[in-house]
N, C-alpha and C positions, 0 to 999 in steps of 0.2 A: 808791392809789385803792380805793374800796370794791368788794367783789366784785359781779359782775353779778347781777341779779335774774332768776331762772329760773321759768318756769311750764311744766309738761310735760303733754302730752296723748298718750295712746296710742290709736290708732284701728285697729280690725281691718278689713281689706278682703279678705274671702274671695273667691276667684275660681277657677274651674276651667274652662278654655277649651280645647276640642279644637283641636289645631294645624291640622287640615284645614279647620275652619270659619272660621278667622280670615282666610284669604286665598283668594278665589275662584279664583285662578290655581293654587293648590296642590292636588295630587291625592294621595290616600293611596298608599303603596307597593303593588305588585301583590299581595303576600301578605296584606296587611291583618292581620298577626299582632300588631302592637303599635301603641299610640297614645301620643303625648306631649302633655302639657298643662301649663299654668302653674298652680302652686299658690301663690297669694298669701295670706299669712296674717298677717304682722307689718308694721305701718306705724307708726313712732314719730316724732313731731314734737315737738321741744323748742324753746321760744321763749326767746331770750336777749336781754336789754336791756343794751347796753354803750355808755357814753359817748353817750347820746342816740340810738343807732341800734338797730334791731331785727334780730337775726339768728335764723336757724332751723337747728337741727341735725336732719338726717334720718337715720334708719336703717331698713333694710328686711329682709325675710326671705323674699323670693320664691324659688322654685325651679322646675325643670322635672322632672316625674315621668313615667316611662315604665312602662306596664302591658302585660302579656300579655292580649290581648282574649279569649282562650279561657278562661283560668283566673282572670283578675282579679288575678293576682299582680303586685306592684310589682317591676319589674325593676331600675330604677336611678333615682337622683336626681342632677340636675345643678344646681350653684349657683355663683354668682359668689363671689369672696373679695375684700372683704367682700360680703355679699349686696346685690343691687340690687332695685329695683322693676321688674318686667317688665310692660310695657304690652301688647306684642303678640308673637306667636310665629308664625313660618312655617317651612315645611320646603322644602328643595330638592327638585326633581322625583325624584331618586334616593333620597330619604329619609335620606341620610347626613349632611347638614348642616342646622343650624338657624340661623335668624336671629332675634334678639330686639331689641326696642326698649326701652331701659332708662332708669331714673332712677338717678343716681349718688348714693350716700350722702355725707354731709359737712355742714359748717356753711356756710350761705350767707346773703347779705344779701337782705332783702326777699322771703323765701319763694320764691326762684327757685333750684331745683336744676337742674343741667345734665343733658342727655340724652346717651345714647350708643347705638351699635349694636354688637351682639356676634355674631360668627360662631362657631358651635359645631361641633366634630367629635363627633358623638353617640357613635360607637363608642369613640373614645379618651378621651371624657369631658374634653376640653380645649376652651378657648375663646380667642379673640383679639378685642380691641376694635378696631373700625374707626376710621380717622382722625377727628379732631374735625370736626364739621359735617355728617357723613353722617346723613341722616334716614331714617325708616321708609318713605318712598316708594321702593320698591325692587322688583326682580324678578330671579330667577335665570334663566340661560339654560336651554333644554330639556335640555341634557346636563349641567347642574349645574357647568360649568366656570367660568362667569363670573357676576358680580353687578353689576347696574347700580343706582345709588342717587343720589338727589337730594343736592346739596351746598349747605347753607345755613349759612354760618359763624356767624351770630348766632342761629341756631335760631329765628328769627321767621317765622311763617307768611306766605307771599307774598314772601319775599325770597331766593328760590333763585338761586344764581349759576352753577350748572353741574350736569351729570349726570356722575358718574364711574363708570367701568367697571373692575372689579377681577378679577384672576385669583384664584379661590377657594383655590388651593393656596398660593400665595406671598403673597397679598394685595397684590401689586404692581399699581399703577394702569396699565392698558393703554391707556386712551383717556379723553379728556375732551370732553364736549359743552358748549360755552360758551353760556350763556343771555344774550340781549341785556340791556343796561342797563335798569333799571326794576324793577317789582314783579311777580314771576312765581312761580307754583307749578307745579312740574314733576313729572309722574307717569310714570316709565318703566314700560311695560306688557308688552312681549314682544320677545324676540330672534327674528329671522327669517333665512331663507336661510343656514343653517349659521353662525349668530351674526354674520353680516356686516352685518346691519341691525338697528337698535333702533327700535321703535315706542313712542311715548309721547304723553301729553296735556300741553299747555302752556296754562296759564291766566294771562292778563295782567290786572293791576289798574291802571287809569290813575291812581287816587288811593290813596296809602298809607293802609292801615287800612280802606278801604271795600271790603269783601268781597262786597257786593251787586251791584256793577257790574263786569263783566269781559268779556273776549273769550276764547274757547277755540278751540283747533285741535289736530288730530292731526298729529304730526310723524314723519317717517321720517329717521333719522340713520345715517350710515356709522360703524360701530363701530371702524374703523381711524383715520380722520382726525378723526372727530367732527363733520364738516360736515353741514349739513342737505341732504337729498335732495328731499324733498317736504313741502308743508304743505297740509293740508285743513282749511279753517275750518268752524266750527259754522254752522248755518243762519242764526243771528242773534246779536246781542249778548246777554249775560247767560244764555247757555245752557251748562250744565255738561255735559261729555262724559265718559262712562265706557265703556270698550271691553270687548267680549267676543269671543274668537277662535274660529273653527270648529276642529273637531278636527284637521284637516290644516293649520291656520294659513294657509289661502289666502284666507279671507274674514274681515272684521271687521264686527261690529255695534256701532255707537256709540249708546249711550243718550243722548238729549237731554233734559235736565232743567232746567226753569225755572218752577216754580210753575204758575199757571193760564195764562200767556201763552206762545205759541210752543212749546207742549208737545205731547205725544202724537206724537212722531216718533222714528224710528230711522234712522240713516245706515248703509247697506250699502256697504261699501268692499271693492274687490278689492285684496288686498295686493300683487299683482304689477303690475297696471296703474295702481293708485291711483284708479281710477274710483269716484266716490262718487254714490250715488243715495239718495233720501229716501223712506221709507215714512211716510205721514201717517195718524194714527188719529182725527183730528178735533179741533177747537178745545176747549180746556179738559180734555182727557183727560190722564191720568197713566200713563206706561208705564215703570215703574222696573225691571222684571225681564224678562230675556230668557234663552233657552237654545237652543243649536244642537242639532239632531238629530245623532246620531253620523255619519250620512251626509254632513252638511254641506249637504244640499239644502233643509232646512227650518229656520225659526227660529220658536220659540214666544215670543210676547210677551204679558205680562199687562197689561191696561189697565183703568183705572177713571176715574171723574170726579174731578178734583182736589179738589173741594169735599168729597168723602167723607173726605179726610184731615183736614179742618178741623173736622168735626162729630163729637161723641161721641154715639152712639146705639146701641141694641141691634142685634145682628147681623141679626135678622129685618127690621129697618127699613132696612137698607142697600141700595144699588143692587146689581144683579148685575154683577160684573166680567166682562170678556171675555178670552178667550184667542185672540189673533190668530195664525194659522198663516201665515207669510210664505214664499212661494217665493223663495229666496235668489237664484237666477239671474235671475229677472224683477224682483225687488224689488217684488213685488205681494202683496197679501193673497189667499191661496188659500181660506181658510175662517175663519169666526168661530165660536167655541164660547162659549156662554153658561154661566157658572159660577154655583153657588149664592152667596147673599149672603156677602160677606167683603171684607176688604182684602187682596188677593193680595200676598204678600211675596216669594215665590220660585217658581222653576220648575226642573225637572230631568228629563231623559230617562234612562231606564234604558240601560245599556251596549248592549243589543241593539236599542234604538230602538223597542221594541214598547209601551212604557208611558211616559206623561208624568205626572209628579207635580207637583201645585201645592199650596201651603200658604198659610194665612191664617186669622186668628182662631181659632187652636188646632186646626185641622183640616188633615189632609193628604188630598187627593183623588187617586185614580189613574184615569187616562184611557186607554182602549184606543186604541192608535195603530197597530193592525195594518193598517187601511185607509189608503190614501193620502189626503191632504187633499183635500176636495171630494167624497170618496166615502164618508165615515164614516157618513152617514145618522143614525140614532137613537143611534149610539154616542157 
């Protein structure tokens, strides 16, 4: 047979992503002396025609680099053998382990390369690949001993079959949460009660391939038996739930997202009693970012009108977003702060709780939070 016809293209895909920013559940280690990031620089795709079929050969060159934040000196470089394409990077709470979502090099039919998850021992500079089908919807336990991850054998979005829990030392599977038959996307979010309970979001798609129509719920699972303990549904259909936990993990704020309809809501959930209450910010509002005060008593929520996201216009012509300060115990708005024009994208409290930072349209604003909500006056 005649040799295959080859056409090669080399694409550079530079990226440098701080590990702390890639996963909102991940916090930097206490000393903040070092940072790790993905350095993606080589992406080579070779097209091969063979016997009427098209194959693609992929090779990558991504690595993880660690720097000293004080001196800027590169401390070490971690890399797969052979190198993989690293899509995401997150750190365990103790900073000793890294989890990456990778593309595996090789020659594959129809431009489909397989994905894999890697657990790294940063200090020993070693890694282990998790079992096939484990995806990047994952979370470490607060003590870094366990990892919960979605299991999707065919790696197709919306076809999750289980959530598997692993011992991070042995990589032994300790429990399995079985997902009902159908098309589901599962997001494990947090371990609670000394790792005895796992909280996550489950999204069900009635029709395969239709990701616009779904139902969502927050689930509580027993991490020993894998059985479901409690299910809290979203306020309506087609609402996507994203959870944020209070510092003491006793309260949960679930962001409710669904375009212009049934939006502008946050579910406040007691993690112990599972009581759920809804805070409503008005029809057509968009409330994508929330942050708990370090005390856990207050929740800051950034809101704007959904139409603001659909229109491109100068910042000075935009509506002024609101910062809603919610009393967590009452699930009521205690104060509304009017912010300068912008599309607010994130919120964060300082560790001492005295300053609230908001960002949007290239600016970071710092708000004095010394006074209790409702008493801030002109501040």
